[in-house]
N, CA, C and O atoms as a Maestro MAE file, in Angstrom:
{
 s_m_m2io_version
 :::
 2.0.0
}

f_m_ct {
 s_m_title
 :::
 protein
 m_atom[300] {
  # First column is atom index #
  i_m_mmod_type
  r_m_x_coord
  r_m_y_coord
  r_m_z_coord
  i_m_residue_number
  s_m_chain_name
  s_m_pdb_residue_name
  s_m_pdb_atom_name
  i_m_atomic_number
  :::
  1 25 1.079 -1.287 0.091 1 A "UNK " " N  " 7
  2 3 0.109 0.296 -0.084 1 A "UNK " " CA " 6
  3 2 0.657 1.328 0.190 1 A "UNK " " C  " 6
  4 15 -0.011 2.356 0.080 1 A "UNK " " O  " 8
  5 25 1.792 1.402 0.555 2 A "UNK " " N  " 7
  6 3 3.050 2.337 0.976 2 A "UNK " " CA " 6
  7 2 3.587 2.675 -0.261 2 A "UNK " " C  " 6
  8 15 3.722 3.852 -0.595 2 A "UNK " " O  " 8
  9 25 4.007 1.433 -1.197 3 A "UNK " " N  " 7
  10 3 4.398 1.676 -2.697 3 A "UNK " " CA " 6
  11 2 3.269 2.159 -3.620 3 A "UNK " " C  " 6
  12 15 3.587 2.695 -4.682 3 A "UNK " " O  " 8
  13 25 2.129 2.029 -3.336 4 A "UNK " " N  " 7
  14 3 0.858 2.537 -4.175 4 A "UNK " " CA " 6
  15 2 0.530 4.094 -3.810 4 A "UNK " " C  " 6
  16 15 -0.056 4.673 -4.725 4 A "UNK " " O  " 8
  17 25 0.784 4.864 -2.684 5 A "UNK " " N  " 7
  18 3 0.910 5.772 -2.168 5 A "UNK " " CA " 6
  19 2 1.905 6.842 -2.957 5 A "UNK " " C  " 6
  20 15 1.624 7.903 -3.515 5 A "UNK " " O  " 8
  21 25 3.310 6.086 -2.771 6 A "UNK " " N  " 7
  22 3 4.292 6.806 -3.689 6 A "UNK " " CA " 6
  23 2 4.376 7.167 -5.014 6 A "UNK " " C  " 6
  24 15 4.951 8.158 -5.463 6 A "UNK " " O  " 8
  25 25 3.670 6.166 -5.730 7 A "UNK " " N  " 7
  26 3 3.189 6.179 -6.672 7 A "UNK " " CA " 6
  27 2 2.106 6.880 -7.325 7 A "UNK " " C  " 6
  28 15 2.056 7.084 -8.538 7 A "UNK " " O  " 8
  29 25 1.467 7.149 -6.699 8 A "UNK " " N  " 7
  30 3 0.142 8.506 -6.406 8 A "UNK " " CA " 6
  31 2 0.977 9.246 -6.478 8 A "UNK " " C  " 6
  32 15 1.516 9.314 -7.583 8 A "UNK " " O  " 8
  33 25 1.438 10.046 -5.508 9 A "UNK " " N  " 7
  34 3 2.390 10.850 -5.204 9 A "UNK " " CA " 6
  35 2 2.843 11.389 -6.233 9 A "UNK " " C  " 6
  36 15 2.435 12.444 -6.719 9 A "UNK " " O  " 8
  37 25 3.834 10.615 -6.695 10 A "UNK " " N  " 7
  38 3 4.646 11.155 -7.853 10 A "UNK " " CA " 6
  39 2 3.933 11.413 -9.078 10 A "UNK " " C  " 6
  40 15 4.191 12.485 -9.624 10 A "UNK " " O  " 8
  41 25 3.204 10.757 -9.547 11 A "UNK " " N  " 7
  42 3 1.891 11.103 -10.698 11 A "UNK " " CA " 6
  43 2 1.663 12.322 -10.169 11 A "UNK " " C  " 6
  44 15 2.011 13.330 -10.784 11 A "UNK " " O  " 8
  45 25 1.160 12.376 -9.177 12 A "UNK " " N  " 7
  46 3 0.358 13.907 -8.626 12 A "UNK " " CA " 6
  47 2 1.473 15.024 -9.157 12 A "UNK " " C  " 6
  48 15 1.220 15.862 -10.022 12 A "UNK " " O  " 8
  49 25 2.273 14.936 -8.734 13 A "UNK " " N  " 7
  50 3 3.596 15.661 -8.748 13 A "UNK " " CA " 6
  51 2 3.931 15.985 -10.317 13 A "UNK " " C  " 6
  52 15 3.914 17.168 -10.656 13 A "UNK " " O  " 8
  53 25 4.216 15.036 -11.229 14 A "UNK " " N  " 7
  54 3 4.448 15.187 -12.172 14 A "UNK " " CA " 6
  55 2 3.385 15.985 -13.014 14 A "UNK " " C  " 6
  56 15 3.715 16.915 -13.749 14 A "UNK " " O  " 8
  57 25 1.983 15.525 -12.844 15 A "UNK " " N  " 7
  58 3 0.737 16.444 -13.231 15 A "UNK " " CA " 6
  59 2 0.895 17.505 -12.730 15 A "UNK " " C  " 6
  60 15 0.852 18.309 -13.661 15 A "UNK " " O  " 8
  61 25 1.103 18.177 -11.545 16 A "UNK " " N  " 7
  62 3 1.294 19.327 -11.072 16 A "UNK " " CA " 6
  63 2 2.443 20.125 -11.682 16 A "UNK " " C  " 6
  64 15 2.418 21.354 -11.733 16 A "UNK " " O  " 8
  65 25 3.232 19.544 -12.044 17 A "UNK " " N  " 7
  66 3 4.451 20.163 -12.875 17 A "UNK " " CA " 6
  67 2 3.932 20.320 -13.961 17 A "UNK " " C  " 6
  68 15 4.021 21.502 -14.293 17 A "UNK " " O  " 8
  69 25 3.559 19.869 -14.502 18 A "UNK " " N  " 7
  70 3 3.137 19.721 -16.171 18 A "UNK " " CA " 6
  71 2 1.781 21.201 -15.917 18 A "UNK " " C  " 6
  72 15 1.549 22.082 -16.746 18 A "UNK " " O  " 8
  73 25 1.310 21.087 -14.959 19 A "UNK " " N  " 7
  74 3 0.181 22.142 -15.226 19 A "UNK " " CA " 6
  75 2 0.782 23.758 -15.086 19 A "UNK " " C  " 6
  76 15 0.549 24.782 -15.728 19 A "UNK " " O  " 8
  77 25 1.629 23.466 -13.976 20 A "UNK " " N  " 7
  78 3 2.264 24.737 -13.829 20 A "UNK " " CA " 6
  79 2 3.049 25.116 -15.043 20 A "UNK " " C  " 6
  80 15 2.960 26.282 -15.429 20 A "UNK " " O  " 8
  81 25 3.766 24.317 -15.656 21 A "UNK " " N  " 7
  82 3 4.287 24.891 -17.245 21 A "UNK " " CA " 6
  83 2 3.549 25.589 -17.868 21 A "UNK " " C  " 6
  84 15 3.549 26.786 -18.153 21 A "UNK " " O  " 8
  85 25 2.609 24.383 -18.162 22 A "UNK " " N  " 7
  86 3 1.430 25.239 -19.388 22 A "UNK " " CA " 6
  87 2 0.979 26.526 -18.809 22 A "UNK " " C  " 6
  88 15 0.772 27.507 -19.523 22 A "UNK " " O  " 8
  89 25 0.806 26.536 -17.374 23 A "UNK " " N  " 7
  90 3 0.205 28.027 -17.438 23 A "UNK " " CA " 6
  91 2 1.213 29.041 -17.218 23 A "UNK " " C  " 6
  92 15 0.900 30.225 -17.342 23 A "UNK " " O  " 8
  93 25 2.237 28.747 -16.945 24 A "UNK " " N  " 7
  94 3 3.418 29.940 -17.377 24 A "UNK " " CA " 6
  95 2 3.637 29.921 -18.459 24 A "UNK " " C  " 6
  96 15 4.224 30.968 -18.732 24 A "UNK " " O  " 8
  97 25 3.442 28.984 -19.785 25 A "UNK " " N  " 7
  98 3 3.595 29.538 -20.672 25 A "UNK " " CA " 6
  99 2 2.683 30.183 -21.476 25 A "UNK " " C  " 6
  100 15 2.960 31.030 -22.326 25 A "UNK " " O  " 8
  101 25 1.437 29.710 -21.154 26 A "UNK " " N  " 7
  102 3 -0.006 30.361 -21.583 26 A "UNK " " CA " 6
  103 2 0.120 31.921 -21.118 26 A "UNK " " C  " 6
  104 15 -0.186 32.863 -21.850 26 A "UNK " " O  " 8
  105 25 0.648 32.057 -19.705 27 A "UNK " " N  " 7
  106 3 0.524 33.494 -19.589 27 A "UNK " " CA " 6
  107 2 1.565 34.731 -20.376 27 A "UNK " " C  " 6
  108 15 1.372 35.908 -20.682 27 A "UNK " " O  " 8
  109 25 2.718 33.808 -20.510 28 A "UNK " " N  " 7
  110 3 3.516 34.446 -21.364 28 A "UNK " " CA " 6
  111 2 3.203 34.853 -22.633 28 A "UNK " " C  " 6
  112 15 3.679 35.883 -23.109 28 A "UNK " " O  " 8
  113 25 2.302 34.005 -23.337 29 A "UNK " " N  " 7
  114 3 1.635 34.234 -24.684 29 A "UNK " " CA " 6
  115 2 0.368 34.653 -24.668 29 A "UNK " " C  " 6
  116 15 -0.219 34.711 -25.748 29 A "UNK " " O  " 8
  117 25 -0.250 34.993 -23.580 30 A "UNK " " N  " 7
  118 3 -1.314 36.071 -23.488 30 A "UNK " " CA " 6
  119 2 -1.404 37.069 -24.361 30 A "UNK " " C  " 6
  120 15 -2.265 37.130 -25.239 30 A "UNK " " O  " 8
  121 25 -0.588 37.835 -24.180 31 A "UNK " " N  " 7
  122 3 -0.202 39.315 -24.244 31 A "UNK " " CA " 6
  123 2 -0.034 39.549 -26.314 31 A "UNK " " C  " 6
  124 15 -0.627 40.308 -27.080 31 A "UNK " " O  " 8
  125 25 1.230 38.308 -26.598 32 A "UNK " " N  " 7
  126 3 1.000 38.064 -28.000 32 A "UNK " " CA " 6
  127 2 -0.048 37.810 -28.653 32 A "UNK " " C  " 6
  128 15 -0.255 38.280 -29.772 32 A "UNK " " O  " 8
  129 25 -1.009 36.877 -27.915 33 A "UNK " " N  " 7
  130 3 -2.447 36.736 -28.747 33 A "UNK " " CA " 6
  131 2 -3.052 37.987 -28.606 33 A "UNK " " C  " 6
  132 15 -3.449 38.508 -29.648 33 A "UNK " " O  " 8
  133 25 -3.222 38.626 -27.494 34 A "UNK " " N  " 7
  134 3 -4.175 39.914 -27.323 34 A "UNK " " CA " 6
  135 2 -3.553 40.474 -28.659 34 A "UNK " " C  " 6
  136 15 -4.316 40.601 -29.616 34 A "UNK " " O  " 8
  137 25 -2.201 40.824 -28.801 35 A "UNK " " N  " 7
  138 3 -2.015 41.783 -29.929 35 A "UNK " " CA " 6
  139 2 -2.187 41.314 -31.262 35 A "UNK " " C  " 6
  140 15 -2.353 42.052 -32.233 35 A "UNK " " O  " 8
  141 25 -2.143 40.051 -31.288 36 A "UNK " " N  " 7
  142 3 -2.728 39.689 -32.587 36 A "UNK " " CA " 6
  143 2 -4.139 40.158 -32.876 36 A "UNK " " C  " 6
  144 15 -4.577 40.826 -33.812 36 A "UNK " " O  " 8
  145 25 -4.754 39.606 -31.780 37 A "UNK " " N  " 7
  146 3 -6.145 39.614 -32.198 37 A "UNK " " CA " 6
  147 2 -6.557 41.106 -32.529 37 A "UNK " " C  " 6
  148 15 -7.543 41.286 -33.244 37 A "UNK " " O  " 8
  149 25 -5.808 42.232 -32.015 38 A "UNK " " N  " 7
  150 3 -5.988 43.522 -31.983 38 A "UNK " " CA " 6
  151 2 -5.548 43.664 -33.716 38 A "UNK " " C  " 6
  152 15 -6.231 43.964 -34.695 38 A "UNK " " O  " 8
  153 25 -4.385 43.374 -33.596 39 A "UNK " " N  " 7
  154 3 -3.610 44.031 -35.035 39 A "UNK " " CA " 6
  155 2 -4.068 43.753 -36.218 39 A "UNK " " C  " 6
  156 15 -4.059 44.509 -37.190 39 A "UNK " " O  " 8
  157 25 -4.752 41.936 -36.132 40 A "UNK " " N  " 7
  158 3 -5.109 41.472 -37.669 40 A "UNK " " CA " 6
  159 2 -6.436 40.817 -37.210 40 A "UNK " " C  " 6
  160 15 -7.027 40.656 -38.278 40 A "UNK " " O  " 8
  161 25 -7.150 40.399 -36.332 41 A "UNK " " N  " 7
  162 3 -8.377 39.965 -36.500 41 A "UNK " " CA " 6
  163 2 -9.534 41.171 -36.123 41 A "UNK " " C  " 6
  164 15 -10.607 41.077 -36.719 41 A "UNK " " O  " 8
  165 25 -9.433 41.822 -35.566 42 A "UNK " " N  " 7
  166 3 -10.453 43.198 -35.543 42 A "UNK " " CA " 6
  167 2 -10.726 43.737 -36.824 42 A "UNK " " C  " 6
  168 15 -11.798 43.797 -37.427 42 A "UNK " " O  " 8
  169 25 -9.435 44.174 -37.192 43 A "UNK " " N  " 7
  170 3 -9.479 45.276 -38.424 43 A "UNK " " CA " 6
  171 2 -10.229 44.363 -39.371 43 A "UNK " " C  " 6
  172 15 -11.100 44.882 -40.069 43 A "UNK " " O  " 8
  173 25 -9.964 42.886 -39.493 44 A "UNK " " N  " 7
  174 3 -10.082 42.174 -40.628 44 A "UNK " " CA " 6
  175 2 -11.976 42.009 -40.620 44 A "UNK " " C  " 6
  176 15 -12.797 42.132 -41.529 44 A "UNK " " O  " 8
  177 25 -12.122 41.684 -39.150 45 A "UNK " " N  " 7
  178 3 -13.995 41.970 -39.096 45 A "UNK " " CA " 6
  179 2 -14.556 42.973 -39.449 45 A "UNK " " C  " 6
  180 15 -15.530 43.026 -40.200 45 A "UNK " " O  " 8
  181 25 -13.774 44.216 -38.740 46 A "UNK " " N  " 7
  182 3 -14.196 45.492 -39.274 46 A "UNK " " CA " 6
  183 2 -14.399 45.521 -40.723 46 A "UNK " " C  " 6
  184 15 -15.534 45.469 -41.197 46 A "UNK " " O  " 8
  185 25 -13.321 45.605 -41.465 47 A "UNK " " N  " 7
  186 3 -13.252 45.229 -43.142 47 A "UNK " " CA " 6
  187 2 -14.593 44.809 -43.830 47 A "UNK " " C  " 6
  188 15 -15.366 45.378 -44.601 47 A "UNK " " O  " 8
  189 25 -14.552 43.589 -43.240 48 A "UNK " " N  " 7
  190 3 -15.638 42.568 -43.808 48 A "UNK " " CA " 6
  191 2 -17.069 42.976 -43.448 48 A "UNK " " C  " 6
  192 15 -18.044 42.671 -44.134 48 A "UNK " " O  " 8
  193 25 -17.117 43.661 -42.362 49 A "UNK " " N  " 7
  194 3 -18.275 43.787 -41.628 49 A "UNK " " CA " 6
  195 2 -18.958 45.429 -42.439 49 A "UNK " " C  " 6
  196 15 -20.120 45.767 -42.665 49 A "UNK " " O  " 8
  197 25 -17.657 46.128 -42.691 50 A "UNK " " N  " 7
  198 3 -18.526 47.287 -43.369 50 A "UNK " " CA " 6
  199 2 -18.768 46.832 -45.141 50 A "UNK " " C  " 6
  200 15 -19.634 47.501 -45.706 50 A "UNK " " O  " 8
  201 25 -18.118 45.853 -45.918 51 A "UNK " " N  " 7
  202 3 -18.335 45.485 -47.087 51 A "UNK " " CA " 6
  203 2 -19.700 44.746 -47.290 51 A "UNK " " C  " 6
  204 15 -20.385 44.886 -48.303 51 A "UNK " " O  " 8
  205 25 -20.040 43.929 -46.206 52 A "UNK " " N  " 7
  206 3 -21.389 43.503 -46.069 52 A "UNK " " CA " 6
  207 2 -22.204 44.161 -45.940 52 A "UNK " " C  " 6
  208 15 -23.232 43.954 -46.584 52 A "UNK " " O  " 8
  209 25 -22.112 45.289 -45.018 53 A "UNK " " N  " 7
  210 3 -23.160 46.643 -45.025 53 A "UNK " " CA " 6
  211 2 -23.578 47.122 -46.445 53 A "UNK " " C  " 6
  212 15 -24.708 47.204 -46.926 53 A "UNK " " O  " 8
  213 25 -22.302 47.430 -47.017 54 A "UNK " " N  " 7
  214 3 -22.558 48.008 -48.302 54 A "UNK " " CA " 6
  215 2 -23.176 47.376 -49.121 54 A "UNK " " C  " 6
  216 15 -23.829 47.920 -50.011 54 A "UNK " " O  " 8
  217 25 -23.058 45.808 -48.928 55 A "UNK " " N  " 7
  218 3 -23.364 45.227 -50.327 55 A "UNK " " CA " 6
  219 2 -24.774 44.828 -49.550 55 A "UNK " " C  " 6
  220 15 -25.249 43.865 -50.152 55 A "UNK " " O  " 8
  221 25 -25.466 45.140 -48.638 56 A "UNK " " N  " 7
  222 3 -26.728 45.072 -48.344 56 A "UNK " " CA " 6
  223 2 -27.559 46.005 -48.420 56 A "UNK " " C  " 6
  224 15 -28.785 45.903 -48.424 56 A "UNK " " O  " 8
  225 25 -26.696 47.282 -48.505 57 A "UNK " " N  " 7
  226 3 -27.140 48.739 -48.992 57 A "UNK " " CA " 6
  227 2 -27.849 48.886 -50.052 57 A "UNK " " C  " 6
  228 15 -28.984 49.309 -50.276 57 A "UNK " " O  " 8
  229 25 -26.724 48.334 -50.878 58 A "UNK " " N  " 7
  230 3 -26.968 48.322 -51.987 58 A "UNK " " CA " 6
  231 2 -28.439 47.195 -52.931 58 A "UNK " " C  " 6
  232 15 -29.134 47.318 -53.940 58 A "UNK " " O  " 8
  233 25 -28.274 46.265 -51.918 59 A "UNK " " N  " 7
  234 3 -29.164 45.227 -52.867 59 A "UNK " " CA " 6
  235 2 -30.599 45.787 -51.962 59 A "UNK " " C  " 6
  236 15 -31.613 45.432 -52.564 59 A "UNK " " O  " 8
  237 25 -30.876 46.464 -50.845 60 A "UNK " " N  " 7
  238 3 -31.990 46.987 -50.267 60 A "UNK " " CA " 6
  239 2 -32.370 47.993 -51.186 60 A "UNK " " C  " 6
  240 15 -33.557 48.156 -51.470 60 A "UNK " " O  " 8
  241 25 -31.223 48.869 -51.810 61 A "UNK " " N  " 7
  242 3 -31.610 49.931 -53.005 61 A "UNK " " CA " 6
  243 2 -32.254 49.707 -54.305 61 A "UNK " " C  " 6
  244 15 -32.945 50.458 -54.994 61 A "UNK " " O  " 8
  245 25 -31.737 48.100 -54.535 62 A "UNK " " N  " 7
  246 3 -32.585 47.734 -56.060 62 A "UNK " " CA " 6
  247 2 -33.614 47.370 -55.382 62 A "UNK " " C  " 6
  248 15 -34.471 48.151 -55.797 62 A "UNK " " O  " 8
  249 25 -34.129 46.681 -54.586 63 A "UNK " " N  " 7
  250 3 -35.455 46.227 -53.752 63 A "UNK " " CA " 6
  251 2 -36.349 47.062 -54.127 63 A "UNK " " C  " 6
  252 15 -37.323 46.845 -54.848 63 A "UNK " " O  " 8
  253 25 -35.900 48.384 -53.457 64 A "UNK " " N  " 7
  254 3 -36.972 49.297 -52.964 64 A "UNK " " CA " 6
  255 2 -37.250 49.894 -54.620 64 A "UNK " " C  " 6
  256 15 -38.414 50.167 -54.913 64 A "UNK " " O  " 8
  257 25 -36.121 50.087 -55.707 65 A "UNK " " N  " 7
  258 3 -35.949 50.579 -57.031 65 A "UNK " " CA " 6
  259 2 -37.279 49.197 -57.786 65 A "UNK " " C  " 6
  260 15 -38.295 49.562 -58.377 65 A "UNK " " O  " 8
  261 25 -37.071 48.327 -57.657 66 A "UNK " " N  " 7
  262 3 -38.198 47.118 -57.890 66 A "UNK " " CA " 6
  263 2 -39.102 47.072 -57.535 66 A "UNK " " C  " 6
  264 15 -39.944 46.508 -58.233 66 A "UNK " " O  " 8
  265 25 -39.448 47.564 -56.394 67 A "UNK " " N  " 7
  266 3 -40.811 47.592 -55.696 67 A "UNK " " CA " 6
  267 2 -41.580 49.086 -56.716 67 A "UNK " " C  " 6
  268 15 -42.696 49.230 -57.217 67 A "UNK " " O  " 8
  269 25 -40.648 49.762 -56.683 68 A "UNK " " N  " 7
  270 3 -41.418 51.546 -56.849 68 A "UNK " " CA " 6
  271 2 -41.749 50.945 -58.242 68 A "UNK " " C  " 6
  272 15 -42.946 51.128 -58.462 68 A "UNK " " O  " 8
  273 25 -41.102 50.260 -59.322 69 A "UNK " " N  " 7
  274 3 -41.262 49.803 -60.390 69 A "UNK " " CA " 6
  275 2 -42.507 48.897 -60.643 69 A "UNK " " C  " 6
  276 15 -42.959 48.974 -61.786 69 A "UNK " " O  " 8
  277 25 -43.000 48.241 -59.972 70 A "UNK " " N  " 7
  278 3 -43.705 47.511 -59.619 70 A "UNK " " CA " 6
  279 2 -44.850 48.115 -59.284 70 A "UNK " " C  " 6
  280 15 -45.934 47.725 -59.719 70 A "UNK " " O  " 8
  281 25 -44.759 48.803 -58.735 71 A "UNK " " N  " 7
  282 3 -46.279 49.614 -58.131 71 A "UNK " " CA " 6
  283 2 -46.475 50.567 -59.444 71 A "UNK " " C  " 6
  284 15 -47.610 50.599 -59.921 71 A "UNK " " O  " 8
  285 25 -45.495 51.311 -60.034 72 A "UNK " " N  " 7
  286 3 -45.693 52.367 -60.974 72 A "UNK " " CA " 6
  287 2 -46.354 51.888 -62.205 72 A "UNK " " C  " 6
  288 15 -47.127 52.579 -62.868 72 A "UNK " " O  " 8
  289 25 -45.865 50.144 -62.600 73 A "UNK " " N  " 7
  290 3 -46.596 49.733 -63.486 73 A "UNK " " CA " 6
  291 2 -48.221 49.081 -63.518 73 A "UNK " " C  " 6
  292 15 -48.919 48.653 -64.436 73 A "UNK " " O  " 8
  293 25 -48.400 49.212 -62.278 74 A "UNK " " N  " 7
  294 3 -49.924 48.211 -61.662 74 A "UNK " " CA " 6
  295 2 -51.056 49.976 -62.416 74 A "UNK " " C  " 6
  296 15 -52.048 50.032 -63.143 74 A "UNK " " O  " 8
  297 25 -50.339 50.906 -61.846 75 A "UNK " " N  " 7
  298 3 -51.419 51.651 -62.134 75 A "UNK " " CA " 6
  299 2 -52.069 51.929 -63.668 75 A "UNK " " C  " 6
  300 15 -53.069 52.635 -63.796 75 A "UNK " " O  " 8
  :::
 }
 m_bond[299] {
  # First column is bond index #
  i_m_from
  i_m_to
  i_m_order
  :::
  1 1 2 1
  2 2 3 1
  3 3 4 2
  4 3 5 1
  5 5 6 1
  6 6 7 1
  7 7 8 2
  8 7 9 1
  9 9 10 1
  10 10 11 1
  11 11 12 2
  12 11 13 1
  13 13 14 1
  14 14 15 1
  15 15 16 2
  16 15 17 1
  17 17 18 1
  18 18 19 1
  19 19 20 2
  20 19 21 1
  21 21 22 1
  22 22 23 1
  23 23 24 2
  24 23 25 1
  25 25 26 1
  26 26 27 1
  27 27 28 2
  28 27 29 1
  29 29 30 1
  30 30 31 1
  31 31 32 2
  32 31 33 1
  33 33 34 1
  34 34 35 1
  35 35 36 2
  36 35 37 1
  37 37 38 1
  38 38 39 1
  39 39 40 2
  40 39 41 1
  41 41 42 1
  42 42 43 1
  43 43 44 2
  44 43 45 1
  45 45 46 1
  46 46 47 1
  47 47 48 2
  48 47 49 1
  49 49 50 1
  50 50 51 1
  51 51 52 2
  52 51 53 1
  53 53 54 1
  54 54 55 1
  55 55 56 2
  56 55 57 1
  57 57 58 1
  58 58 59 1
  59 59 60 2
  60 59 61 1
  61 61 62 1
  62 62 63 1
  63 63 64 2
  64 63 65 1
  65 65 66 1
  66 66 67 1
  67 67 68 2
  68 67 69 1
  69 69 70 1
  70 70 71 1
  71 71 72 2
  72 71 73 1
  73 73 74 1
  74 74 75 1
  75 75 76 2
  76 75 77 1
  77 77 78 1
  78 78 79 1
  79 79 80 2
  80 79 81 1
  81 81 82 1
  82 82 83 1
  83 83 84 2
  84 83 85 1
  85 85 86 1
  86 86 87 1
  87 87 88 2
  88 87 89 1
  89 89 90 1
  90 90 91 1
  91 91 92 2
  92 91 93 1
  93 93 94 1
  94 94 95 1
  95 95 96 2
  96 95 97 1
  97 97 98 1
  98 98 99 1
  99 99 100 2
  100 99 101 1
  101 101 102 1
  102 102 103 1
  103 103 104 2
  104 103 105 1
  105 105 106 1
  106 106 107 1
  107 107 108 2
  108 107 109 1
  109 109 110 1
  110 110 111 1
  111 111 112 2
  112 111 113 1
  113 113 114 1
  114 114 115 1
  115 115 116 2
  116 115 117 1
  117 117 118 1
  118 118 119 1
  119 119 120 2
  120 119 121 1
  121 121 122 1
  122 122 123 1
  123 123 124 2
  124 123 125 1
  125 125 126 1
  126 126 127 1
  127 127 128 2
  128 127 129 1
  129 129 130 1
  130 130 131 1
  131 131 132 2
  132 131 133 1
  133 133 134 1
  134 134 135 1
  135 135 136 2
  136 135 137 1
  137 137 138 1
  138 138 139 1
  139 139 140 2
  140 139 141 1
  141 141 142 1
  142 142 143 1
  143 143 144 2
  144 143 145 1
  145 145 146 1
  146 146 147 1
  147 147 148 2
  148 147 149 1
  149 149 150 1
  150 150 151 1
  151 151 152 2
  152 151 153 1
  153 153 154 1
  154 154 155 1
  155 155 156 2
  156 155 157 1
  157 157 158 1
  158 158 159 1
  159 159 160 2
  160 159 161 1
  161 161 162 1
  162 162 163 1
  163 163 164 2
  164 163 165 1
  165 165 166 1
  166 166 167 1
  167 167 168 2
  168 167 169 1
  169 169 170 1
  170 170 171 1
  171 171 172 2
  172 171 173 1
  173 173 174 1
  174 174 175 1
  175 175 176 2
  176 175 177 1
  177 177 178 1
  178 178 179 1
  179 179 180 2
  180 179 181 1
  181 181 182 1
  182 182 183 1
  183 183 184 2
  184 183 185 1
  185 185 186 1
  186 186 187 1
  187 187 188 2
  188 187 189 1
  189 189 190 1
  190 190 191 1
  191 191 192 2
  192 191 193 1
  193 193 194 1
  194 194 195 1
  195 195 196 2
  196 195 197 1
  197 197 198 1
  198 198 199 1
  199 199 200 2
  200 199 201 1
  201 201 202 1
  202 202 203 1
  203 203 204 2
  204 203 205 1
  205 205 206 1
  206 206 207 1
  207 207 208 2
  208 207 209 1
  209 209 210 1
  210 210 211 1
  211 211 212 2
  212 211 213 1
  213 213 214 1
  214 214 215 1
  215 215 216 2
  216 215 217 1
  217 217 218 1
  218 218 219 1
  219 219 220 2
  220 219 221 1
  221 221 222 1
  222 222 223 1
  223 223 224 2
  224 223 225 1
  225 225 226 1
  226 226 227 1
  227 227 228 2
  228 227 229 1
  229 229 230 1
  230 230 231 1
  231 231 232 2
  232 231 233 1
  233 233 234 1
  234 234 235 1
  235 235 236 2
  236 235 237 1
  237 237 238 1
  238 238 239 1
  239 239 240 2
  240 239 241 1
  241 241 242 1
  242 242 243 1
  243 243 244 2
  244 243 245 1
  245 245 246 1
  246 246 247 1
  247 247 248 2
  248 247 249 1
  249 249 250 1
  250 250 251 1
  251 251 252 2
  252 251 253 1
  253 253 254 1
  254 254 255 1
  255 255 256 2
  256 255 257 1
  257 257 258 1
  258 258 259 1
  259 259 260 2
  260 259 261 1
  261 261 262 1
  262 262 263 1
  263 263 264 2
  264 263 265 1
  265 265 266 1
  266 266 267 1
  267 267 268 2
  268 267 269 1
  269 269 270 1
  270 270 271 1
  271 271 272 2
  272 271 273 1
  273 273 274 1
  274 274 275 1
  275 275 276 2
  276 275 277 1
  277 277 278 1
  278 278 279 1
  279 279 280 2
  280 279 281 1
  281 281 282 1
  282 282 283 1
  283 283 284 2
  284 283 285 1
  285 285 286 1
  286 286 287 1
  287 287 288 2
  288 287 289 1
  289 289 290 1
  290 290 291 1
  291 291 292 2
  292 291 293 1
  293 293 294 1
  294 294 295 1
  295 295 296 2
  296 295 297 1
  297 297 298 1
  298 298 299 1
  299 299 300 2
  :::
 }
}
C-alpha cells in the first residue's frame, strides 16, 4: 500500500509540474495573442462587416427600386 501511495504522489507531482509549466507558458503567450487579435483579427472583421453592410445597402436600394417600378406599372 505504501508503494501505491508513493506512485500516486509521484504521478500527482508530475501532473502538477506539467500544469504549472503550461500555465506559465500560457501567461507568457497571452499578450502576444491579444496583440494578434487587436492588430489582425479586429481590423479584418471590421473591414468585412463594412463590406457586408455596403452590399446589403446596395441590394436594399435595388429592391426598393424594383418595388417602385412594380407599383408604377400596376397603375
